[in-house]
C-alpha positions in Angstrom: -48.4 -261.8 36.2 -45.6 -260.0 38.6 -44.4 -263.0 41.2 -42.3 -261.9 44.3 -40.5 -264.2 46.8 -42.1 -262.9 49.6 -43.1 -264.3 53.0 -46.8 -262.9 53.5 -47.3 -260.7 56.9 -49.1 -263.2 58.9 -50.5 -262.5 61.7 -48.8 -261.8 64.9 -50.6 -262.5 67.9 -48.8 -263.3 71.1 -50.1 -264.6 74.3 -46.9 -264.1 76.1 -45.7 -265.8 79.5 -45.1 -263.9 82.1 -42.2 -264.6 84.8 -41.5 -263.7 87.9 -40.3 -266.2 90.8 -43.6 -267.7 91.9 -41.4 -270.7 91.6 -37.7 -269.8 92.2 -36.2 -270.6 88.8 -33.1 -269.1 87.6 -33.0 -266.4 84.9 -30.5 -265.5 82.2 -30.0 -262.2 80.1 -28.6 -262.3 76.7 -25.7 -259.5 76.3 -24.6 -256.8 74.1 -21.3 -257.8 75.1 -18.2 -255.5 75.6 -15.0 -256.3 74.2 -12.8 -259.2 76.5 -9.5 -259.8 74.9 -7.9 -262.5 73.2 -8.5 -265.0 75.7 -9.5 -268.3 74.2 -10.0 -270.1 77.2 -12.7 -267.6 78.3 -16.6 -269.0 78.7 -19.1 -266.6 78.9 -22.3 -266.4 81.2 -24.9 -264.0 81.2 -26.3 -263.6 85.0 -28.7 -261.1 86.6 -28.5 -259.9 90.0 -31.3 -259.0 92.1 -31.6 -257.9 95.9 -34.4 -259.3 98.4 -36.9 -256.6 97.3 -36.8 -258.3 93.7 -34.7 -254.5 92.7 -31.6 -254.7 90.2 -28.0 -254.6 91.7 -25.6 -253.0 89.2 -22.0 -252.1 91.2 -20.8 -255.9 91.7 -17.1 -256.6 90.6 -15.5 -259.7 89.1 -14.2 -260.8 92.3 -17.9 -261.2 94.2 -18.7 -263.7 91.5 -18.4 -267.6 91.7 -19.0 -269.7 89.0 -19.1 -273.6 89.4 -18.6 -276.2 86.9 -17.8 -279.5 86.6 -17.3 -279.9 90.3 -14.6 -277.3 90.3 -15.2 -273.4 91.3 -13.9 -270.5 89.4 -13.6 -266.5 90.0 -15.0 -264.5 86.9 -12.2 -263.1 85.3 -14.7 -260.5 83.9 -18.2 -259.0 84.8 -19.7 -256.5 82.6 -22.9 -254.7 83.4 -24.7 -254.4 80.5 -27.8 -251.4 80.7 -30.5 -252.4 78.4 -33.1 -249.6 79.4 -32.3 -246.0 79.3 -35.5 -244.2 80.8 -34.5 -241.1 79.1 -34.3 -242.4 75.5 -36.7 -241.6 73.4 -36.3 -243.9 70.5 -34.0 -244.0 67.3 -36.0 -245.7 64.8 -35.0 -244.6 61.0 -37.7 -244.8 58.7 -40.1 -247.2 61.2 -37.1 -249.6 62.0 -34.4 -249.6 64.1 -30.8 -249.9 63.5 -29.5 -253.2 64.8 -26.7 -251.3 67.1 -29.9 -249.6 68.5 -32.1 -252.6 69.4 -31.6 -253.8 73.3 -34.2 -256.3 73.8 -36.3 -258.7 71.6 -39.4 -259.8 73.1 -41.7 -262.0 71.8 -44.8 -263.7 73.0 -46.3 -267.1 72.1 -49.9 -267.7 72.8 -50.7 -271.0 73.1 -54.2 -271.1 74.5 -55.7 -269.9 77.9 -57.3 -272.3 79.9 -60.3 -273.7 78.2 -62.6 -276.0 80.2 -65.2 -278.7 79.1 -68.5 -278.0 81.6 -69.1 -281.5 84.0 -71.1 -283.6 82.1 -71.7 -282.1 79.1 -70.3 -281.9 75.8 -70.9 -278.4 75.0 -67.3 -276.4 74.3 -66.1 -274.7 77.2 -65.2 -271.2 77.0 -61.6 -269.6 77.3 -61.9 -268.6 81.2 -58.3 -266.5 81.4 -59.0 -264.4 78.3 -59.5 -261.1 80.3 -56.3 -261.4 82.5 -54.4 -262.0 79.2 -55.6 -259.3 77.7 -54.9 -257.1 80.5 -51.8 -258.5 80.9 -50.6 -257.6 77.2 -52.1 -254.3 76.9 -50.3 -253.3 80.2 -47.2 -254.4 78.8 -47.6 -251.7 75.5 -48.8 -249.1 77.9 -45.9 -249.3 80.4 -43.3 -251.7 80.0 -42.3 -251.5 76.1 -39.6 -249.5 75.5 -38.7 -247.8 72.2 -35.8 -249.4 71.6 -37.4 -253.1 72.2 -38.6 -255.3 69.0 -41.9 -257.0 70.0 -43.6 -259.6 68.4 -47.2 -261.4 69.3 -47.2 -264.9 67.9 -50.8 -266.8 68.2 -50.2 -270.4 68.0 -53.9 -270.8 67.2 -53.5 -268.5 64.3 -54.1 -270.3 60.5 -50.6 -268.1 59.7 -48.7 -267.4 62.8 -46.2 -264.2 62.2 -42.9 -265.2 62.1 -40.9 -262.4 60.6 -42.8 -259.2 61.8 -40.8 -257.8 64.7 -42.3 -254.1 65.8 -41.0 -251.5 67.8 -44.6 -249.5 67.3 -46.8 -249.5 70.1 -49.8 -249.4 67.4 -48.8 -252.6 66.2 -48.6 -254.3 69.4 -52.0 -252.9 70.2 -53.6 -254.5 67.0 -51.6 -257.6 67.7 -53.7 -258.1 70.6 -57.2 -256.9 69.3 -56.6 -259.9 66.5 -55.5 -262.3 68.8 -59.3 -262.1 70.4 -60.5 -262.4 66.9 -58.6 -265.9 65.8 -59.8 -267.4 69.4 -63.7 -266.6 68.8 -63.1 -268.4 65.3 -66.3 -270.5 65.9 -64.1 -273.0 63.1 -61.0 -273.2 65.5 -61.1 -276.8 67.1 -61.6 -276.6 70.9 -58.7 -278.3 73.2 -60.2 -279.4 76.5 -58.4 -279.3 79.7 -60.0 -282.5 81.3 -59.7 -283.9 85.3 -58.3 -287.2 83.9 -57.7 -286.1 80.1 -56.0 -289.2 78.8 -54.2 -287.0 76.8 -54.2 -287.8 72.8 -55.6 -284.3 71.9 -53.4 -282.2 74.2 -50.3 -284.0 73.9 -50.2 -283.5 69.9 -51.2 -279.9 70.6 -48.5 -279.6 73.0 -46.1 -281.3 69.9 -46.9 -278.5 67.8 -46.9 -275.4 69.9 -43.4 -276.7 71.0 -42.2 -276.7 67.4 -43.9 -273.4 66.7 -41.9 -272.1 69.8 -38.6 -273.4 68.0 -39.2 -271.6 64.7 -39.7 -268.6 66.8 -36.2 -269.2 68.6 -34.4 -269.3 65.5 -35.8 -265.8 64.4 -34.7 -264.8 67.5 -31.0 -265.9 66.9 -30.6 -263.9 64.1 -31.3 -260.5 65.8 -29.8 -258.4 68.2 -29.9 -257.8 71.8 -31.3 -259.4 74.8 -34.1 -262.5 73.6 -37.1 -263.2 75.9 -39.8 -265.3 75.2 -43.0 -265.6 76.8 -45.3 -268.7 76.8 -48.5 -268.1 77.4 -50.9 -271.3 78.2 -52.6 -273.1 80.6 -53.2 -276.4 78.6 -49.5 -277.4 78.2 -47.9 -280.4 79.6 -44.9 -282.8 79.6 -45.9 -285.3 82.4 -44.3 -288.0 80.4 -43.8 -290.3 84.0 -48.0 -289.8 84.4 -49.3 -290.6 80.6 -46.8 -291.8 77.9 -48.8 -290.1 75.4 -47.2 -286.9 76.8 -43.1 -288.7 75.7 -43.0 -286.7 72.2 -44.6 -283.7 73.9 -41.2 -284.1 76.6 -38.8 -284.8 73.9 -39.7 -281.5 71.9 -39.7 -279.1 74.9 -35.9 -280.9 75.7 -35.3 -279.7 71.7 -36.6 -276.4 72.6 -34.8 -275.8 75.4 -31.6 -277.1 74.1 -32.0 -274.7 70.9 -33.1 -271.4 73.3 -29.7 -271.8 75.1 -27.9 -272.4 72.1 -29.3 -269.2 70.8 -29.2 -267.1 74.2 -33.1 -267.2 74.7 -34.2 -267.2 78.2 -37.6 -268.7 78.1 -40.4 -267.5 80.8 -43.7 -269.4 81.3 -46.7 -267.8 82.2 -50.0 -269.7 83.5 -53.1 -267.7 83.3 -55.5 -270.0 84.8 -55.4 -268.0 88.2 -55.4 -268.9 91.8 -55.7 -272.7 92.3 -54.8 -273.4 89.1 -51.5 -274.8 90.0 -48.4 -275.6 88.3 -47.4 -276.2 84.9 -44.8 -278.7 84.5 -44.2 -277.8 81.2 -43.9 -274.0 81.7 -41.6 -274.8 85.0 -39.4 -276.6 82.9 -38.8 -274.2 80.1 -38.2 -271.7 82.4 -35.5 -274.0 84.6 -33.6 -275.1 82.2 -33.0 -271.7 80.4 -32.8 -269.2 82.8 -35.9 -268.2 82.9 -39.2 -268.1 85.9 -42.7 -268.8 86.2 -45.7 -266.4 87.0 -48.5 -269.2 87.9 -51.3 -269.8 90.8 -52.0 -265.9 90.9 -54.3 -263.6 89.7 -51.8 -261.0 89.3 -50.7 -261.1 85.6 -49.5 -257.8 84.8 -47.8 -256.9 88.1 -46.0 -260.0 87.7 -45.0 -258.9 84.4 -44.1 -255.7 85.4 -41.7 -257.5 87.7 -39.6 -259.6 85.0 -39.7 -256.7 82.9 -37.5 -254.9 85.8 -35.4 -257.4 85.9 -34.6 -257.6 82.5 -33.4 -253.8 82.6 -29.7 -254.7 82.4 -27.5 -257.8 83.4 -24.1 -259.1 83.8 -21.9 -260.5 80.9 -19.7 -262.9 82.9 -16.5 -264.6 82.0 -14.4 -267.4 83.7 -11.0 -269.0 82.5 -11.4 -273.2 83.1 -8.0 -273.2 81.9 -8.5 -275.5 79.0 -10.0 -274.6 75.5 -13.8 -274.9 75.7 -14.3 -277.4 73.3 -16.2 -279.3 75.2 -19.9 -277.5 75.2 -22.3 -277.4 76.5 -21.3 -277.0 80.2 -23.5 -277.3 83.6 -22.9 -274.2 85.6 -24.1 -272.7 88.5 -22.9 -268.7 89.4 -23.1 -267.4 92.8 -22.6 -264.1 94.5 -20.0 -263.7 97.4 -23.1 -261.8 99.0 -25.9 -263.3 101.4 -28.7 -260.9 100.7 -28.8 -261.0 97.0 -30.0 -263.8 94.4 -28.8 -265.1 91.1 -30.8 -265.6 87.8 -28.2 -267.3 85.3 -28.9 -269.8 82.5 -27.8 -273.5 84.1 -26.7 -274.1 80.6 -23.9 -272.8 78.1 -22.8 -273.2 75.0 -20.1 -271.5 72.7 -20.7 -268.0 73.2 -24.3 -268.5 73.7 -24.2 -265.6 75.8 -22.8 -263.3 72.9 -25.5 -264.6 70.6 -26.8 -260.8 70.8 -24.1 -259.4 68.6 -23.6 -262.2 66.5 -23.5 -261.5 62.4 -27.0 -262.9 61.1 -25.5 -265.9 59.0 -28.3 -267.7 57.7 -30.3 -264.3 56.8 -30.8 -264.3 52.7 -29.5 -261.2 51.6 -32.1 -260.0 49.1 -34.7 -257.4 48.5 -37.4 -259.7 50.5 -35.4 -260.2 53.1 -35.1 -256.6 53.8 -38.6 -255.8 53.2 -39.3 -258.9 56.1 -36.8 -257.3 58.3 -37.6 -255.4 61.5 -34.0 -253.8 61.4 -33.3 -250.6 59.1 -30.6 -252.1 56.2 -28.1 -250.8 54.2 -26.8 -247.3 53.9 -29.7 -246.1 51.1 -31.6 -243.5 52.9 -35.5 -243.8 52.7 -38.2 -241.9 53.6 -41.5 -243.2 53.8 -44.7 -241.0 54.0 -48.0 -242.7 54.2 -51.3 -240.6 53.4 -55.0 -241.7 53.8 -58.0 -240.4 52.6 -61.6 -241.4 52.6 -63.3 -242.3 50.0 -66.7 -243.0 51.4 -67.7 -243.8 55.2 -66.6 -247.2 55.5 -63.5 -247.3 52.9 -60.7 -244.8 51.7 -57.3 -244.8 49.9 -53.6 -245.2 51.2 -50.9 -243.2 48.9 -47.1 -243.6 50.3 -44.8 -241.7 49.1 -41.3 -242.9 48.9 -38.2 -240.5 49.0 -34.9 -241.9 48.2 -31.8 -239.5 48.8 -29.7 -239.8 45.3 -26.5 -238.8 47.8 -26.8 -242.3 49.5 -26.3 -244.0 46.3 -23.3 -245.3 45.0 -21.8 -242.8 42.5 -25.3 -241.1 41.7 -23.3 -238.6 40.0 -21.3 -240.8 37.1 -22.2 -241.5 33.8 -23.9 -245.1 34.8 -26.9 -242.7 36.2 -29.2 -244.5 38.6 -30.3 -247.8 38.7 -32.7 -249.0 41.1 -34.6 -252.1 42.2 -37.8 -251.8 43.9 -40.4 -253.9 46.3 -43.1 -252.0 48.0 -46.1 -253.9 50.1 -49.0 -253.1 51.7 -50.8 -255.3 54.4 -53.7 -254.7 56.6 -54.0 -255.5 59.9 -55.3 -258.7 59.6 -51.7 -259.6 57.7 -53.2 -259.8 54.2 -51.4 -258.8 51.7 -52.9 -256.3 49.4 -51.1 -255.0 46.8 -47.3 -255.7 46.1 -45.4 -254.5 43.3 -41.4 -254.7 42.1 -40.5 -251.7 40.2 -37.3 -250.9 38.2 -36.2 -247.0 38.3 -33.6 -245.6 36.1 -32.2 -242.0 35.5 -29.4 -241.2 32.8 -26.0 -239.7 33.2 -27.7 -236.5 31.7 -30.2 -236.7 34.8 -27.0 -235.6 37.6 -28.0 -233.2 40.3 -30.9 -234.7 41.4 -31.9 -233.8 45.2 -34.5 -236.7 45.2 -36.0 -239.9 43.5 -39.9 -240.0 44.6 -42.3 -242.3 43.4 -45.9 -243.8 45.4 -47.5 -246.8 45.9 -51.4 -246.2 45.9 -53.8 -249.1 47.5 -57.6 -248.7 47.9 -58.5 -249.8 51.4 -62.2 -251.7 52.1 -62.5 -251.1 56.0 -61.2 -248.8 58.3 -57.9 -250.1 60.4 -54.2 -250.0 60.7 -51.9 -250.8 57.4 -48.3 -251.1 57.0 -46.5 -249.9 54.1 -43.5 -251.4 53.5 -40.2 -250.9 50.8 -36.7 -252.3 49.9 -34.7 -251.0 47.6 -31.5 -252.3 45.7 -28.7 -249.8 44.2 -27.9 -252.1 41.0 -24.7 -250.5 40.3 -23.1 -250.5 44.1 -25.0 -253.6 45.4 -26.4 -251.4 48.6 -29.8 -252.1 49.8 -31.9 -249.8 52.2 -35.7 -250.4 53.9 -38.2 -248.5 55.3 -41.7 -248.9 56.5 -44.6 -246.7 58.0 -47.8 -247.8 59.6 -51.0 -245.6 59.5 -54.3 -245.5 60.5 -57.6 -245.1 58.4 -60.4 -243.6 61.1 -63.8 -245.1 61.3 -65.9 -242.6 60.9 -68.8 -244.0 62.2 -66.9 -244.5 65.9 -67.3 -240.6 66.7 -69.6 -238.6 64.4 -69.5 -235.6 66.8 -66.0 -235.3 66.7 -64.2 -233.1 63.4 -61.8 -235.5 61.4 -59.4 -234.3 58.7 -57.1 -236.6 56.7 -53.1 -235.4 56.8 -52.4 -232.4 55.1 -50.7 -232.9 51.9 -48.7 -230.0 49.7 -48.4 -230.2 45.9 -46.5 -227.7 43.3 -49.4 -226.1 42.3 -48.1 -225.5 38.8 -48.2 -229.8 38.7 -51.5 -230.6 40.5 -51.2 -234.5 39.6 -47.5 -234.9 41.0 -46.9 -236.6 44.2 -47.5 -235.2 47.6 -43.7 -232.9 48.4 -42.1 -231.0 51.3 -39.3 -229.4 49.1 -39.9 -226.3 47.0 -38.4 -223.8 45.0 -38.1 -220.1 46.0 -41.2 -217.9 44.2 -42.9 -221.1 43.7 -46.7 -221.6 44.5 -48.2 -224.7 46.5 -51.4 -226.2 46.6 -52.9 -227.4 50.1 -55.5 -230.2 50.4 -56.9 -232.2 52.9 -60.4 -233.9 53.6 -62.4 -233.4 56.8 -65.5 -235.7 57.9 -68.1 -234.7 60.5 -68.8 -231.3 59.9 -72.5 -230.5 61.5 -75.1 -229.5 58.9 -78.4 -226.9 59.0 -81.8 -228.7 59.6 -82.9 -229.9 56.2 -80.6 -227.7 54.1 -77.5 -230.1 54.9 -75.7 -226.8 54.8 -71.8 -226.7 56.6 -70.3 -224.1 57.9 -66.2 -224.7 58.4 -63.9 -221.4 59.1 -60.7 -222.6 57.0 -57.2 -220.3 58.3 -54.1 -221.4 56.2 -50.6 -219.8 57.5 -47.0 -220.8 57.6 -44.7 -220.7 60.2 -40.7 -220.3 60.9 -40.6 -222.1 64.2 -42.8 -219.8 66.5 -43.3 -217.0 64.2 -46.1 -216.5 61.5 -44.2 -215.4 58.6 -47.4 -216.0 56.3 -51.1 -215.8 56.8 -54.0 -216.1 54.7 -57.3 -214.1 54.9 -59.9 -216.6 56.7 -61.9 -218.1 54.8 -65.5 -219.6 54.8 -67.2 -223.3 53.6 -70.9 -222.1 54.0 -73.1 -224.3 52.0 -74.6 -227.6 51.0 -71.8 -230.0 51.1 -71.0 -233.8 50.7 -70.6 -235.8 53.7 -66.7 -236.0 52.9 -65.6 -232.4 52.1 -62.4 -231.6 50.1 -60.6 -228.2 51.3 -58.1 -227.4 49.3 -55.8 -223.7 49.1 -53.0 -222.1 47.6 -49.8 -220.6 49.2 -47.8 -218.3 46.8 -43.9 -219.1 48.4 -42.2 -215.6 46.9 -41.8 -213.6 49.9 -40.0 -216.4 51.6 -36.6 -217.2 51.6 -34.7 -221.0 51.3 -34.7 -222.6 54.6 -37.1 -225.0 56.6 -41.1 -224.2 57.2 -44.0 -225.2 58.8 -47.4 -225.1 56.9 -50.1 -225.2 58.9 -54.1 -225.9 58.1 -56.8 -225.0 60.8 -60.6 -226.0 60.3 -62.9 -225.1 62.9 -66.7 -226.3 62.5 -68.6 -223.3 63.4 -72.1 -224.8 64.2 -70.8 -226.4 66.9 -72.2 -225.6 70.1 -68.8 -225.2 72.0 -67.4 -223.4 69.0 -64.1 -225.2 69.5 -64.9 -228.3 67.4 -61.7 -227.5 65.6 -58.8 -229.6 63.8 -55.3 -228.2 63.0 -52.9 -230.2 60.7 -49.4 -229.4 59.8 -46.5 -230.5 57.5 -42.9 -229.3 57.4 -41.8 -228.3 54.0 -38.4 -226.9 52.8 -37.4 -224.0 50.5 -34.6 -224.5 48.2 -32.8 -221.7 45.8 -33.5 -222.6 42.5 -35.8 -225.6 41.1 -35.5 -228.9 43.0 -34.5 -231.6 40.3 -36.6 -235.1 41.2 -36.7 -238.0 39.3 -40.6 -238.4 39.9 -42.5 -241.7 39.1 -46.2 -240.9 38.6 -48.7 -242.6 40.9 -50.2 -245.9 39.0 
């Protein structure tokens, strides 16, 4: 039995704290630091500067800043503005993962229950009164505020398996996490936590301790990632009021440990109380924000707009350095950053540790270098170039199959033409949207010296899918000769065929060599070869009791905008199954070596509008001579 040391892709779901100066607190940003030179006495501080309208101020000089610490005032020796968001950037993800140098912000949302109220004089469990506001806030974040170079994770403190390792830049995965959050809150077996007018505190205090400890684990993971680090804590039930109730003493201690860890890791915490107007202010959220340079959103119905203000403020920051006249060996230090202008406001971390402002680029020291760690990492790892192409097809109305084809560039391996040949170790995994591992496998791929000149190394993982939804395929590869690594991830959706039966649907277009019908879906072919075209169609209209369909099939090949091959239109007009497999063949003998696009157009002629059609495309390449692939059959 195969055993893999894999961290289970448990659920990410986050209810995050949105922070705007509803309560005027300080806010710090972790930087992508510039080079400062060799001054060993410089102490680094990160700061955000905004004007009276809440807009970022980006044109300040070092002479505009003053840093107060240990009863003295210092002028900043350096002040560099670091821009985190470029609206013209369209994204730079490689193989479904961002490179470390491309990450600008890492944003984690930790959801620890919106407000849960117990009806007065009743023992009936209360309801999540703030849930709709939180839902709108998160969906607004994904649709409007998340950027291509952001890594985002949603972590639900109430999940049986809170996700601690799946940050993503894919909006589909973020939306999936938000959807799953509600399902977990609706779990009838979850123990309710109530907010009572005169709560003695024992149950809620224990809950607060658990949440703060989970937040510390999340901060430890944030520390290992590059970029500006932001943690939103969204909850209407957290408390640390040690003065009013001694049962909160442990919660207060854990909150202090959390802020200490966050400052060491360069993480800024923002607090969001989703309770709405008249819900007051949270002592716990205020403390977390004040101690790490963040702010809170509280006592308001406008969570999403205030979150927008926070994200606007986190589009950039200043990285400051000041000379204390001594080697900074006694840290942390309490600091206060000021600007020599009365019309602007500075938000900065009140406590700095040795290079806490530079944690954005600190090399990960505790990450285990191994296939499992690269499988879980949200970052593109190593130098092996991998492409992971998922194909899904329906096996029935409520089920299907995922086939993910892995293509490895042999030129990125260590000495692929040497006498040693190719020796790879591969881990693959498929998970569903609930974080359940559907399939995991370890594969050894070897090619002897006689198999030189490979243009590609290919294999596939094949997994049955029991229901519609979002699925993720991951792969991590080690080159045993050179010790190099590579990883890739892909997210794909199996549509729900029952959602809209009036819309014609089709699976992804797959191309295969016609002489090897059992071969993997491909995109590199030899001149003069023949290619089979394959797709599955659902929701074709039917004629009365005969159940006959009438589909028009067109297959063409384009080079740029020019059609270079177009086959005669074909019609499928017969009694066909609900799921119709559409196949065809292309003869490439008239095409020279180059890049082309295959196009399959399917039109439902029984549609009233005569426009119910889908067009599937796939890019492919023609090369001179027969392409040499090391190919492992689908298992």
